[in-house]
N, C-alpha and C positions, 0 to 999 in steps of 0.2 A: 504493498500499501504505499503510495505516494501522497503527502498532504502538499500544497503551496496555498500561500497566503498570498491574495493581491488587492491592489483596490477592487473596490466594488463600481461595477461598469453597468448601464441602463438594462443591458441583456441577462442581469443578475435578478432583477426585479422581483418575478416570481418564487426562485426559490427563495431570497429573503421575506417575502409575505408570506408562504408557508411556513417559513420557521416563527415568524412574528405572531402567525394565528394558533401556531397548535398550545394545545390545551397547557399545555406540560410548561410550555414558555410563559403562559401569560400568568398561571398562578400566582399569585401571592407577588404580584408585582404593581407599580404602579402604571401600568402602562393602561392605552386603551387596549379593551379586546378584540374589538371587531375591527381592525384596522381593515383599509382597503387597498385592493392592488393598486390605484392611481395614488392614491398618497404617499405609497412606496416608489413609485415610478417617480414622482415629484422631488422626493427624497434626494432621490439619485442623480434625476436631472438641474435641481437648482443647487447641489452643493458647489461650493466655492471654496479656493484655494484656502488652505490650513485646516479644512474637513477631513477628516481620515475615516472612511467606512469600508474597512475590508472583510473580505468573504474568503472561507476556505475552500479549497478546490481540492477533493480526495478524488484519486486517480487509484484504480482496483487491479492488480493484475488477473488477467483469465482465471478462474479457479479460485481465488481466496476472495468471499463473501467481506464486507464491511461488517464487523463485528460490535 
């Protein structure tokens, strides 16, 4: 398994949205529980210099599932 940390791009909006809306991620936090996909897209498009929004890209070798 290979993990790469990189700057979030607009193409990552759907994956980030799925993380934000997962029940286990929202529970016991102060974030809004039903964030829209469009709000995540706006977040990524409106980021300015100095913002650091990162994602982890996980690459799995064939035959080795993510644990």
